[in-house]
N, CA, C and O atoms as a DFTB+ gen file, in Angstrom:
456 C
 N C O
     1  1     -53.266     210.751      48.100
     2  2     -52.757     209.796      47.154
     3  2     -51.790     208.822      47.836
     4  3     -51.840     207.617      47.588
     5  1     -50.927     209.339      48.679
     6  2     -49.952     208.480      49.361
     7  2     -50.671     207.438      50.211
     8  3     -50.325     206.258      50.180
     9  1     -51.683     207.883      50.978
    10  2     -52.398     206.961      51.855
    11  2     -53.197     205.936      51.049
    12  3     -53.292     204.776      51.451
    13  1     -53.764     206.346      49.933
    14  2     -54.512     205.414      49.087
    15  2     -53.616     204.312      48.546
    16  3     -54.075     203.199      48.288
    17  1     -52.359     204.619      48.377
    18  2     -51.406     203.643      47.862
    19  2     -50.714     202.859      48.970
    20  3     -49.720     202.177      48.723
    21  1     -51.239     202.955      50.195
    22  2     -50.701     202.184      51.309
    23  2     -49.564     202.852      52.055
    24  3     -48.983     202.246      52.955
    25  1     -49.232     204.086      51.703
    26  2     -48.165     204.806      52.394
    27  2     -48.648     205.402      53.705
    28  3     -49.844     205.418      53.996
    29  1     -47.718     205.883      54.474
    30  2     -48.040     206.523      55.745
    31  2     -47.599     207.973      55.687
    32  3     -46.568     208.305      55.103
    33  1     -48.394     208.821      56.299
    34  2     -48.078     210.243      56.349
    35  2     -47.843     210.609      57.802
    36  3     -48.656     210.286      58.669
    37  1     -46.744     211.278      58.069
    38  2     -46.417     211.717      59.423
    39  2     -46.484     213.235      59.443
    40  3     -45.934     213.902      58.568
    41  1     -47.161     213.775      60.447
    42  2     -47.257     215.236      60.562
    43  2     -47.018     215.645      62.005
    44  3     -47.053     214.822      62.920
    45  1     -46.781     216.905      62.182
    46  2     -46.531     217.474      63.503
    47  2     -47.606     218.519      63.777
    48  3     -48.055     219.206      62.860
    49  1     -48.008     218.635      65.007
    50  2     -48.993     219.647      65.399
    51  2     -50.294     219.489      64.622
    52  3     -50.785     220.435      64.006
    53  1     -50.831     218.302      64.662
    54  2     -52.047     218.023      63.923
    55  2     -53.265     218.554      64.669
    56  3     -53.115     219.309      65.630
    57  1     -54.446     218.181      64.251
    58  2     -55.681     218.776      64.747
    59  2     -55.842     218.662      66.259
    60  3     -56.420     219.557      66.877
    61  1     -55.353     217.597      66.868
    62  2     -55.539     217.426      68.309
    63  2     -54.811     218.510      69.103
    64  3     -55.307     218.963      70.134
    65  1     -53.651     218.920      68.632
    66  2     -52.922     220.008      69.286
    67  2     -53.685     221.318      69.139
    68  3     -53.859     222.054      70.110
    69  1     -54.133     221.603      67.935
    70  2     -54.900     222.832      67.693
    71  2     -56.145     222.850      68.563
    72  3     -56.443     223.853      69.211
    73  1     -56.867     221.749      68.579
    74  2     -58.089     221.645      69.377
    75  2     -57.796     221.875      70.860
    76  3     -58.492     222.646      71.521
    77  1     -56.769     221.208      71.378
    78  2     -56.442     221.300      72.800
    79  2     -56.015     222.712      73.194
    80  3     -56.494     223.241      74.197
    81  1     -55.129     223.324      72.425
    82  2     -54.675     224.681      72.751
    83  2     -55.839     225.664      72.739
    84  3     -55.960     226.494      73.641
    85  1     -56.692     225.577      71.727
    86  2     -57.845     226.478      71.668
    87  2     -58.773     226.247      72.858
    88  3     -59.274     227.197      73.459
    89  1     -58.995     224.994      73.187
    90  2     -59.854     224.637      74.306
    91  2     -59.322     225.240      75.613
    92  3     -60.076     225.868      76.357
    93  1     -58.047     225.054      75.889
    94  2     -57.445     225.558      77.128
    95  2     -57.441     227.087      77.159
    96  3     -57.584     227.687      78.225
    97  1     -57.279     227.712      76.003
    98  2     -57.256     229.180      75.940
    99  2     -58.659     229.789      75.970
   100  3     -58.810     231.011      75.943
   101  1     -59.686     228.933      76.027
   102  2     -61.048     229.431      76.151
   103  2     -61.734     229.783      74.841
   104  3     -62.781     230.432      74.841
   105  1     -61.152     229.359      73.724
   106  2     -61.759     229.611      72.417
   107  2     -62.845     228.559      72.181
   108  3     -62.623     227.371      72.417
   109  1     -63.997     228.989      71.724
   110  2     -65.084     228.044      71.447
   111  2     -64.688     227.187      70.244
   112  3     -64.501     227.692      69.137
   113  1     -64.567     225.895      70.486
   114  2     -64.143     224.963      69.439
   115  2     -64.765     223.604      69.725
   116  3     -64.915     223.210      70.882
   117  1     -65.121     222.899      68.674
   118  2     -65.742     221.588      68.805
   119  2     -64.917     220.543      68.061
   120  3     -64.282     220.850      67.052
   121  1     -64.928     219.323      68.557
   122  2     -64.244     218.233      67.861
   123  2     -64.815     218.100      66.452
   124  3     -64.086     217.796      65.508
   125  1     -66.117     218.328      66.313
   126  2     -66.757     218.222      64.996
   127  2     -66.177     219.203      63.984
   128  3     -66.307     218.992      62.778
   129  1     -65.541     220.267      64.456
   130  2     -64.903     221.218      63.541
   131  2     -63.805     220.542      62.715
   132  3     -63.403     221.052      61.669
   133  1     -63.329     219.396      63.190
   134  2     -62.229     218.690      62.534
   135  2     -62.693     217.402      61.848
   136  3     -61.870     216.577      61.452
   137  1     -63.998     217.231      61.711
   138  2     -64.558     215.979      61.182
   139  2     -64.078     215.648      59.772
   140  3     -63.962     214.474      59.422
   141  1     -63.802     216.648      58.970
   142  2     -63.418     216.387      57.580
   143  2     -61.914     216.148      57.401
   144  3     -61.460     215.847      56.297
   145  1     -61.155     216.281      58.470
   146  2     -59.701     216.100      58.387
   147  2     -59.370     214.612      58.386
   148  3     -59.999     213.823      59.091
   149  1     -58.387     214.246      57.595
   150  2     -57.937     212.852      57.546
   151  2     -57.444     212.442      58.931
   152  3     -56.650     213.147      59.554
   153  1     -57.920     211.305      59.398
   154  2     -57.510     210.808      60.711
   155  2     -56.111     210.198      60.613
   156  3     -55.801     209.501      59.647
   157  1     -55.280     210.459      61.601
   158  2     -53.910     209.934      61.555
   159  2     -53.871     208.425      61.772
   160  3     -54.723     207.856      62.455
   161  1     -52.877     207.800      61.183
   162  2     -52.620     206.387      61.418
   163  2     -52.190     206.193      62.866
   164  3     -52.562     205.217      63.517
   165  1     -51.407     207.134      63.352
   166  2     -50.879     207.072      64.710
   167  2     -50.540     208.480      65.169
   168  3     -49.953     209.263      64.423
   169  1     -50.910     208.790      66.391
   170  2     -50.500     210.050      67.004
   171  2     -49.417     209.723      68.027
   172  3     -49.599     208.848      68.874
   173  1     -48.311     210.416      67.948
   174  2     -47.192     210.202      68.862
   175  2     -47.144     211.382      69.822
   176  3     -46.940     212.524      69.410
   177  1     -47.333     211.097      71.093
   178  2     -47.287     212.129      72.121
   179  2     -45.905     212.083      72.761
   180  3     -45.526     211.090      73.382
   181  1     -45.165     213.165      72.601
   182  2     -43.834     213.263      73.202
   183  2     -43.991     213.889      74.580
   184  3     -44.339     215.063      74.703
   185  1     -43.735     213.104      75.604
   186  2     -43.979     213.535      76.975
   187  2     -42.673     213.785      77.713
   188  3     -41.647     213.167      77.428
   189  1     -42.736     214.703      78.666
   190  2     -41.608     214.942      79.552
   191  2     -42.097     215.659      80.798
   192  3     -43.202     216.202      80.823
   193  1     -41.282     215.656      81.808
   194  2     -41.555     216.309      83.075
   195  2     -41.808     217.799      82.844
   196  3     -41.139     218.427      82.023
   197  1     -42.772     218.360      83.571
   198  2     -43.146     219.767      83.400
   199  2     -41.954     220.712      83.575
   200  3     -41.768     221.631      82.777
   201  1     -41.156     220.490      84.607
   202  2     -40.017     221.375      84.860
   203  2     -38.996     221.306      83.725
   204  3     -38.431     222.325      83.328
   205  1     -38.767     220.107      83.210
   206  2     -37.838     219.945      82.091
   207  2     -38.401     220.627      80.846
   208  3     -37.657     221.239      80.080
   209  1     -39.700     220.522      80.647
   210  2     -40.336     221.185      79.506
   211  2     -40.098     222.692      79.552
   212  3     -39.707     223.293      78.550
   213  1     -40.333     223.298      80.705
   214  2     -40.139     224.744      80.855
   215  2     -38.666     225.098      80.651
   216  3     -38.347     226.082      79.983
   217  1     -37.773     224.294      81.227
   218  2     -36.329     224.533      81.071
   219  2     -35.926     224.511      79.593
   220  3     -35.163     225.363      79.140
   221  1     -36.440     223.540      78.854
   222  2     -36.126     223.452      77.420
   223  2     -36.683     224.650      76.656
   224  3     -36.026     225.172      75.755
   225  1     -37.883     225.086      77.010
   226  2     -38.482     226.246      76.344
   227  2     -37.637     227.492      76.579
   228  3     -37.404     228.275      75.658
   229  1     -37.185     227.670      77.806
   230  2     -36.359     228.837      78.144
   231  2     -35.023     228.761      77.407
   232  3     -34.558     229.757      76.852
   233  1     -34.412     227.579      77.403
   234  2     -33.104     227.408      76.771
   235  2     -33.144     227.668      75.255
   236  3     -32.223     228.270      74.704
   237  1     -34.188     227.223      74.604
   238  2     -34.258     227.406      73.144
   239  2     -34.724     228.806      72.764
   240  3     -34.575     229.226      71.616
   241  1     -35.290     229.526      73.732
   242  2     -35.842     230.847      73.452
   243  2     -37.333     230.722      73.214
   244  3     -37.770     230.049      72.280
   245  1     -38.110     231.373      74.063
   246  2     -39.557     231.231      73.974
   247  2     -40.159     232.152      72.927
   248  3     -39.778     233.315      72.794
   249  1     -41.108     231.597      72.191
   250  2     -41.859     232.386      71.216
   251  2     -42.956     233.156      71.949
   252  3     -43.192     232.935      73.137
   253  1     -43.608     234.039      71.247
   254  2     -44.743     234.767      71.822
   255  2     -45.813     233.768      72.249
   256  3     -46.419     233.913      73.311
   257  1     -46.043     232.755      71.418
   258  2     -47.025     231.725      71.748
   259  2     -46.646     230.945      72.994
   260  3     -47.506     230.624      73.814
   261  1     -45.349     230.634      73.142
   262  2     -44.875     229.939      74.346
   263  2     -45.170     230.762      75.591
   264  3     -45.661     230.239      76.591
   265  1     -44.871     232.039      75.522
   266  2     -45.087     232.914      76.684
   267  2     -46.569     232.999      77.039
   268  3     -46.939     233.065      78.211
   269  1     -47.404     232.996      76.009
   270  2     -48.847     233.123      76.217
   271  2     -49.404     231.935      76.999
   272  3     -50.355     232.090      77.766
   273  1     -48.817     230.743      76.810
   274  2     -49.361     229.542      77.453
   275  2     -48.437     228.960      78.526
   276  3     -48.682     227.862      79.025
   277  1     -47.398     229.678      78.874
   278  2     -46.413     229.173      79.829
   279  2     -47.058     228.695      81.127
   280  3     -46.729     227.619      81.626
   281  1     -47.966     229.484      81.670
   282  2     -48.599     229.122      82.939
   283  2     -49.703     228.080      82.766
   284  3     -50.324     227.674      83.747
   285  1     -49.950     227.652      81.553
   286  2     -51.007     226.680      81.284
   287  2     -50.469     225.328      80.804
   288  3     -51.252     224.476      80.383
   289  1     -49.162     225.115      80.856
   290  2     -48.574     223.895      80.295
   291  2     -49.100     222.619      80.947
   292  3     -49.364     221.640      80.248
   293  1     -49.255     222.610      82.252
   294  2     -49.791     221.410      82.918
   295  2     -51.224     221.144      82.472
   296  3     -51.600     220.001      82.213
   297  1     -52.013     222.196      82.387
   298  2     -53.406     222.066      81.948
   299  2     -53.471     221.575      80.496
   300  3     -54.301     220.731      80.159
   301  1     -52.602     222.103      79.650
   302  2     -52.559     221.686      78.245
   303  2     -52.203     220.205      78.148
   304  3     -52.825     219.462      77.389
   305  1     -51.212     219.780      78.909
   306  2     -50.788     218.382      78.881
   307  2     -51.924     217.457      79.313
   308  3     -52.194     216.454      78.651
   309  1     -52.583     217.787      80.411
   310  2     -53.695     216.966      80.902
   311  2     -54.839     216.940      79.893
   312  3     -55.428     215.887      79.645
   313  1     -55.153     218.090      79.315
   314  2     -56.233     218.170      78.324
   315  2     -55.878     217.376      77.074
   316  3     -56.742     216.734      76.477
   317  1     -54.616     217.416      76.680
   318  2     -54.194     216.687      75.484
   319  2     -54.409     215.186      75.668
   320  3     -54.960     214.526      74.787
   321  1     -53.972     214.641      76.818
   322  2     -54.175     213.217      77.092
   323  2     -55.667     212.881      77.114
   324  3     -56.099     211.900      76.509
   325  1     -56.436     213.691      77.805
   326  2     -57.881     213.471      77.895
   327  2     -58.518     213.488      76.501
   328  3     -59.328     212.622      76.168
   329  1     -58.144     214.476      75.698
   330  2     -58.705     214.588      74.354
   331  2     -58.288     213.420      73.465
   332  3     -59.079     212.948      72.649
   333  1     -57.055     212.953      73.619
   334  2     -56.597     211.801      72.833
   335  2     -57.434     210.571      73.171
   336  3     -57.846     209.831      72.279
   337  1     -57.681     210.356      74.455
   338  2     -58.495     209.215      74.872
   339  2     -59.932     209.348      74.382
   340  3     -60.516     208.383      73.890
   341  1     -60.496     210.533      74.516
   342  2     -61.892     210.749      74.129
   343  2     -62.099     210.711      72.621
   344  3     -63.186     210.369      72.155
   345  1     -61.074     211.055      71.858
   346  2     -61.230     211.105      70.402
   347  2     -61.081     209.731      69.760
   348  3     -61.352     209.570      68.570
   349  1     -60.658     208.751      70.532
   350  2     -60.530     207.383      70.055
   351  2     -59.582     207.257      68.859
   352  3     -59.836     206.488      67.933
   353  1     -58.493     208.017      68.891
   354  2     -57.480     207.902      67.845
   355  2     -56.351     207.015      68.366
   356  3     -56.087     207.000      69.569
   357  1     -55.689     206.285      67.491
   358  2     -54.561     205.473      67.950
   359  2     -53.385     206.376      68.326
   360  3     -52.988     207.248      67.552
   361  1     -52.833     206.158      69.524
   362  2     -51.687     206.971      69.934
   363  2     -50.762     206.189      70.843
   364  3     -51.152     205.210      71.479
   365  1     -49.526     206.652      70.883
   366  2     -48.545     206.147      71.834
   367  2     -47.930     207.349      72.535
   368  3     -47.899     208.452      71.990
   369  1     -47.445     207.122      73.742
   370  2     -46.777     208.168      74.512
   371  2     -45.314     207.775      74.650
   372  3     -44.995     206.670      75.089
   373  1     -44.429     208.694      74.271
   374  2     -42.989     208.460      74.397
   375  2     -42.414     209.413      75.427
   376  3     -42.560     210.630      75.310
   377  1     -41.768     208.863      76.425
   378  2     -41.114     209.661      77.456
   379  2     -39.762     210.112      76.914
   380  3     -38.817     209.325      76.866
   381  1     -39.668     211.360      76.511
   382  2     -38.446     211.858      75.867
   383  2     -37.302     212.070      76.847
   384  3     -36.178     212.354      76.432
   385  1     -37.569     211.937      78.130
   386  2     -36.481     211.994      79.107
   387  2     -35.825     210.629      79.253
   388  3     -34.634     210.525      79.550
   389  1     -36.618     209.584      79.041
   390  2     -36.134     208.227      79.247
   391  2     -35.535     207.613      77.987
   392  3     -34.596     206.821      78.059
   393  1     -36.083     207.983      76.833
   394  2     -35.643     207.384      75.573
   395  2     -34.847     208.372      74.740
   396  3     -35.168     209.560      74.687
   397  1     -33.818     207.875      74.097
   398  2     -33.033     208.697      73.169
   399  2     -33.880     208.963      71.926
   400  3     -34.859     208.258      71.681
   401  1     -33.508     209.976      71.142
   402  2     -34.229     210.212      69.882
   403  2     -34.233     208.968      68.981
   404  3     -35.233     208.681      68.322
   405  1     -33.130     208.246      68.955
   406  2     -33.042     207.045      68.127
   407  2     -34.015     205.967      68.616
   408  3     -34.677     205.312      67.811
   409  1     -34.096     205.789      69.928
   410  2     -35.021     204.802      70.495
   411  2     -36.462     205.214      70.219
   412  3     -37.299     204.370      69.899
   413  1     -36.756     206.506      70.340
   414  2     -38.105     207.002      70.030
   415  2     -38.455     206.684      68.582
   416  3     -39.564     206.235      68.293
   417  1     -37.515     206.915      67.673
   418  2     -37.746     206.621      66.250
   419  2     -38.003     205.130      66.046
   420  3     -38.873     204.752      65.263
   421  1     -37.256     204.290      66.741
   422  2     -37.458     202.840      66.636
   423  2     -38.854     202.443      67.119
   424  3     -39.523     201.624      66.490
   425  1     -39.288     203.025      68.234
   426  2     -40.609     202.712      68.790
   427  2     -41.710     203.130      67.820
   428  3     -42.668     202.388      67.605
   429  1     -41.572     204.315      67.237
   430  2     -42.565     204.798      66.274
   431  2     -42.596     203.890      65.049
   432  3     -43.669     203.551      64.552
   433  1     -41.434     203.503      64.570
   434  2     -41.355     202.617      63.404
   435  2     -42.083     201.304      63.671
   436  3     -42.839     200.824      62.826
   437  1     -41.854     200.730      64.839
   438  2     -42.526     199.476      65.205
   439  2     -44.035     199.706      65.317
   440  3     -44.824     198.899      64.825
   441  1     -44.436     200.801      65.959
   442  2     -45.863     201.098      66.131
   443  2     -46.573     201.287      64.794
   444  3     -47.747     200.944      64.655
   445  1     -45.863     201.829      63.817
   446  2     -46.439     202.028      62.482
   447  2     -46.426     200.750      61.649
   448  3     -47.049     200.679      60.590
   449  1     -45.713     199.748      62.140
   450  2     -45.619     198.501      61.393
   451  2     -44.750     198.623      60.161
   452  3     -44.942     197.907      59.178
   453  1     -43.793     199.535      60.219
   454  2     -42.919     199.770      59.058
   455  2     -41.656     198.950      59.149
   456  3     -40.808     199.022      58.260
């Protein structure tokens, strides 16, 4: 209803993340499995250096899921970019080491045309 009325919906961990994690973990999954899902207006990829990513995960406390994929983070990141390009969805990449949270929010706002 919101989208039909011209609104924008923002979500986290949408289908591309699920698809990529399953793919890297060796689970049989197809892009077509997500064909009926509403396509996002914009996908925002929050990027950072691999070492900083691991440091942040350790500092915040790793979940069971984090531990399961810890040694696969580089592969997940590469697969995510590849899948974003192949899926032909609109996306932007934000370097969270270079931009403050406020600047990231400004960039997303501009990208959404809000």
